[in-house]
N, C-alpha and C positions, 0 to 999 in steps of 0.2 A: 654639576652638569654631567656627571658620569653616565647616568642612565640615558639622558637625552643624546649625548654624543654617540654612545653605542647603538642606540636606536637609529640614528641618522645613517651610521655606517652600514647597518644591516639593511636599511631601506635601499640604499644606492646599490649595494651588491645584488639584492634581489631583482633589481632592474637592469642587470647585465654588466655592471662595472667589474673589471678584473681586479682592481685595487682602488682603495681610497684612504686618505688620511686627513686628519683635522688637527690644526694647531690653534690653540686658544691662548692668548697672551693678555695679561693684566699688569700694567707698568705704572709705578709711581716714581716720578722724577722731580728733581729740584736743581735749579741752576742759579749760580751767583757769578755775575760777570762784572768785574771792576776794571774800568779803562780810564787812564789819565785822571784818576782821583774821583771819578763819578761811577756810581753803581748803575750800569747800563741795563742790567737785567737782574731781577730777583723773582724767580718764578717757581711755582709748584704745579705740577700737572698730573692727571691720571688719564691713562689711555688704555682702552681695552677693545679687543676685537678678535677675529679669528679668520683663518684662511683654510680653504678646502681644496684638495687636489683629488681629481678622479681620473683614473686610467682605464680606458676601454678601447679594445682593438688597436693597441699600440699608440694611442694619442692621449696626451694630457689635456684635461680641462681644469682651470683654476678660477676660483672666485673668492672674494673676501668681503667682510662687512664689519663695521664697528658697532653693530646692533646685535647683541647676543641673542635676542628673541627671534632673529631671522635665520636660525641655523638651518632649518629644513629647506627654506627657499633658496639659500645660498648653495646648499648641496645640490639641489635641482638645477641651479644655474651652471654649476661646474659640470654636471652630467651632460647638459645640453651642449656646452662648449666642446666637451670631449667627443660627443657624437658627431658634431659638425666637423671638427678637425679630422676625425677618423675617416669620414666619408670623403673629405677633400684629399686626404693622403691616399686613399684607395684609388681614387680617380687618377691622381698623378702617377701612381705606380702602374696602373693599367696602361696609360699612354706611353710610359717609358719602358715597358716590359720588353718590347721588341728590340729596342736599342741595347738593353742590358744583355739579352740573349745573344745578340750578334757579337757583343764584346767578349762574352764568355767563349763563344765558338772560336774567335780569333786568338784569344790568349790561352784557352784551355782551362782557365780558372777565373773566377770573378775578382781575385786579388784581395789583398789585405784591406785596402780602403773600403771596398764594397762590403766586405764581411763586417767591418766595423760599423758601417751605416745601418746594416740590418734592415729588418722589415718593421720598423716602428719601435716604440719603447718597450723594453722588458727590464725587470728588476732582479738583481742578484739576491739570493735568499739571505735572510738574517734571523737572528734569534728573536723570538717573541718575548717581550719584557713587560713586567708589571712592577712599578716601583714609585714610591713617593720620596724624592730627594730634597732635603732642606739644608742649605748651608747657612748656619747661624754665625753672624759676625761676632768677634770677641768684644768689639766696641761698636754698638749699633748707632749709626748716624741719626736714627729716628729718636734717640735718647738725648741728642744734643740740640739745643734750641737754635733758632735762626740767628739770634744776636751773637751767639758764640761763634757760629760759622762765619758771619760777616766780620767778626773781630779778627779771626786768623787770616782771612782773605785780605783785610785792610792792613794787618801787620806785615804780611808778605809784600804787599804793594809798597809800604813805607820803607822796608828794608831795601828793596830793589831801587826805588827812586832816590833814596838817600845815600846809596853807595858812592855816587860820584855826580858832580854837576854836569858831567858829559852825558848822563842818562837822561834822555829827553822824553821818552814815552815808555809806559809800562802797562801791561794788561795782565790780569790774573783771572783765571777761569776755574771755577769749582763746579763739578757735577756729581750728583749722586742718583742712584736709582735702585729700585727693588722690583724684581720681575718674578711673576708667577706664571709658569708656562705649562700647559697641558698638551701632551702629544698622544694621539690615538690613531690606530689604523685598523683596516678591515681584517688584518691577519691576527689581531688579538692583543697587540701591544697597547698599554695604557700607562703613560709616564707623567708624573707631576714633578716639576722642578721649581724650587724657590731659591733665588740667589740675589745677593746685594752686589753693587758695584760702585766704585768711587774713581773719579778722575780729577787731577789737579795739574794745571799748567801755568807757567809764568813766561811771558815774552817781554824782553827789554830791548829797547833801541837806543843806541848811543850815537852821538854825532859830534864831529870836529872837522873844521875847515872844509865843509861841504861833503864830507864822507859820512855815510850812514852804515852802521853794522848792527846785526841782531844777535841776541843770545836767547836761547830757548831751553827750558828744562821742564820735565813733566814726570808724574808718577801716577800709577793707576793700578787697580786690581779688582778682581771679583772677590770682594771682602768688605769689611767695614773700615771705620776710622783707625783701626789698629795699624794700617799701613803708614800712618804718620807717627813716627817716633817724636820725642819731645823736640819742638822747634823745627821739625823737618820742613814745614812749609816755608819758614824763613830761610833755611839752608838752600832750598830749591831756588828761592828768589835771589839770594846772594850769588849763587852760581850763574844764573842767567844774566844778571847785571854785570858781573865781573867778566864774563865771556864777551859781552858786547863791547865793553870798554877796552879790553885787551886787544881785540881785533882792530881797533882804530890805528894802532901803531904797527900793525903787522905789514909785512912786505908781500909782493906778488911772488909766486913760485917760479922756479926755472921751468922751461918747457922741454919736453922730450920723453923718451921711454926710460923710466927710472924704477928702481926697486921701491916698493911701498909697503910700509907697515900700517895695518888698519887696527884701530882700537876696537874695544868690545862693541860699541854702538854701531860703528860703520860696518864691521864684519857682519853683525846680525842683520842690518838693513840690506846690505849687499846680497846676502844669501836669500833673504825674503824676496827681494825684487827681481834679482837676476836668475836665481835658481828656483825658488818656491813657486812663482807664477808659471814658470815653464813646466813644472811638475804637476800642475793642475790638469787632471785628465780631460776636462772639456776642451782646454786649449790643444791638448795632444790630438784628440779626435778630430778637431777642426783643422788640423794641419797648421796650427799657430804656435808650435813649440819647437825649439831647436832640439829638444830631447826625444822627439818622435822617432821611433824605430831604434832607440839606443838602450832599451831596457836590458839589464844584465851586462852592459858594456862598461868599460872604464872611461869615465868622463871627467875625472878630477884626480888630483894628487892622492896617493895612497894614504896619506896622513889625514884625509878629510872624511869625517862622518857627520852627516846632517840629518836631523829628524824633525818631524812635526809632532808636538806633544801638547794636547789640550788638558792633560791631567795634572799639570803643575799647579799645586795649591797656591792661592794668593797671586796668581798671574792674571794679566789682563785678558789673555786669550783662553781662560779656563772654561770648560763646560764638561758635564758628565755624560750627556747624550747629545748627539747632533740633532738637526731638525728633520731627520727621518727616523728618529728613535734608535739610532745605532750607537752602541756604547763607545764613548771616546777611548782612545788608546794611543800610546806612543807608537809611531811608525817611522822607520828609517827611509829616507829618500835616497841618500848616498851612504854606502857603507864601505869604508876603506877605499874610497875613490870610485866605487862601482855603483851605477844607478840600479837600485834594487826595487823601487816602487814609485808609482804615481800616487797622487791624492785623488780619492774617489767619492762619488755618490753611489747609490745603489744602481742607478742607470748606467753610469760610465763603467762601473765595475763589471756589469754584465757584458757590455759591449767589448771590453778588453779582456774578458775571461779572468778577472781578478776578484779579490775579496773586497767588500766595502771597507773603507778606512775610517768612517766616522767624520768625514769632512764636508757634509752637506749643511750649509748654514744660510739662513735668511736674515736680513736686517730687521725685519718686522713681520707681523702677521699678514700684511698685505703684499708680501713679496714671496716668490717661490725660492726654495732652497737651490743653491748652486755650489760648485766645488770651491771651498775656501780654506785658507790656512788658519792656524790658531796661534801657537807659539813655535817659532822656528828655533831649534837648538843646534848649535855647533859644538860637537863634543870636544873637550880639551885634550891636549897631548902633554908634552913635558918641557916645552921651551919656556925659558924665562924671558921677559921683555928685554932685559939688557943683552941677552945672547942674540936676540934678533937684530939688534943694532950693531953689534961688534964688527962684522965684516962688511958693512955698507960704507963705501967711500963717499958716495953722494946719493941721497934718496929722500923720501918723504915719509914723515909720520903723520897720517891723516886721522882726524878724530870727528866722529859724528857725521850726520848727513843733513845737508840743507835742502836738498831736492835733486831731481834728476829724471832721466827717462830710460826705459828699457824696452827693447824690441825683442819679444820672445820668439818671433818668427825667424829673424836674421841672427838672433843670439848676440845682440850688441847692447852696450850700456853706456851711459854718460851720467856721472854723479858729481855733485859739488859737496865737498867736505865742509863741516861747520868751521873748523879751524885745523891748523896743521903746523908742523915744524920741519925745518930743513935738517936732514941728517948729514953730517960731514965727519968722515973718519970715525964712525961709530958713536958720535955724540950728537945730542940735540942742540942746534944752534939757533938760527933765526926763526922767529914766529912768522907764519905765513897766513894769508887770507885768500879767499875766493879761489880755492884750489879745485880744479876740475880734473876728474879721473875718467878715462874712457877706454874701451877695448871690447874684445869679443869674450862672451861669457865662458865658453868651454876652454878657450885658450888661457884665460885668467885662472879658472879652477885648476887646470893642470900645472900652472906656474906657481901654485902655492908651495913653498918649500919649508914653512915653519908654522906650527900651530901651538899656541900658548897653553899654559897650564891654568890660567887665571880666568875661568869662565865666570861671567857676571851677567846680571840682567842688563840688557841694552836698552834700546828704544821701546816705548809703548805708544800706541796710537790707534787710529782707525784706518783700516785698509779698504780702499774703494775698488769696486768691480761691478760693471753692468748696472751702475746707478745705485748699488747697495754698499753700505759701509758697515763693517763689523770690527769689534775690538781685537787687536792682535798685540803680540810682544815678541821680543827676541832675547835669547840667552846665548852668549858667545864669549870666547877668549880673543886675545889679539891673534892676528895671523900676519904672515909676511908673504908678499907676492914678488917674484923675481923681477917682473917688469910690467908696468902699466903706463899708458900714455898720459902724461901730466901736462896740464896747461893752466893758465890763469884767466879768470873772468872779471871784467870790470876794473875798477881802480881802487 
């Protein structure tokens, strides 16, 4: 389709577009879903289509189609939308010009917020790229027949269900996909990317005396079946079931402000949810981030360095180019406690006078790219886990995350750990369940007084924003926070 795509881009520029890009995606996916002994889904699908963005006079137009023969018509539709929105924006600017001028006269300056709004959309410059990137899996899932895949899904189910008579319900989900994506823009970039991806998750529910507890484990990567070492699906299943059973005899935690040690998974998800989303530049521009106005300020403990890195091979958040054709790179959000960067698209980078960071991602061809994270990485320091516990008279060791809420505007969070232990006089004692952790994001970041040396892959999954879900992961060590408000939920 290269000639057709380039011709369509030339056509729309000749009709006044300032910029245009086209994303063509062709996806092959397979899903095996086994729940409570029954294969609820065994599907194979092929989806293909494209999305077109046209920028003219500071306004975006976007259109998409799943019919590849309608490329020219879809480009024309995106141009019409851009023209209509541009005219509407100009009328709105005209009616508000007097009020803006009066505000400038009163203040002597239009202010930071008005400068950030600007006069419509503009894009920060990036390098023009031409590349065909193909990631070949070491063990291609297309070489493994469906019966073998059903077999290891069923084996994992049997391992989890057979772990204990207390395990009442088990679900095993296996997904694979192969994506071929073409990105082209009117500046001359033309990028073809071909990547595989695999996701595997086990959920187990255990019950006793009216109590219900869940254990969940998952693995995933932009890779092939090499992510499964020998019997790893069974190991994942066993961990999920064992966690659910263990939690049945756990106790509720003490309440109050206590020191908390977070494991690798909880550390990673905490940084993703509480810090990462607040660092997304579209939230900053809309005034929806506690980090607004704090660039180059100390916002966390000096020991903390946090980055977003989509270049980690075999990670679930891996990509080589984002959905604006910007090359992926590692970029630090916090360095030694100082906020050094937000995450950007080309548009947000222009508005905040920054460089694009390669964080424009769209969930599908029929969605527009927005600022998204990839892999959140918390850099390790030199604390051993045992050292973190030594001087805690009473505290909590919290592992994993079961859910929660974050308010990026107020900078507040509330999370529930998957499981936890009471720390007494430097030792792990009672197993705890339904542990709730809450506090203020910036206060908690500054209260970190120990960062571990044991960085590992934490959670993997799908991050939702504005109705779009994209794959993400976290890599983190243990950390210790001097004080977090702890409470218990449920029974």
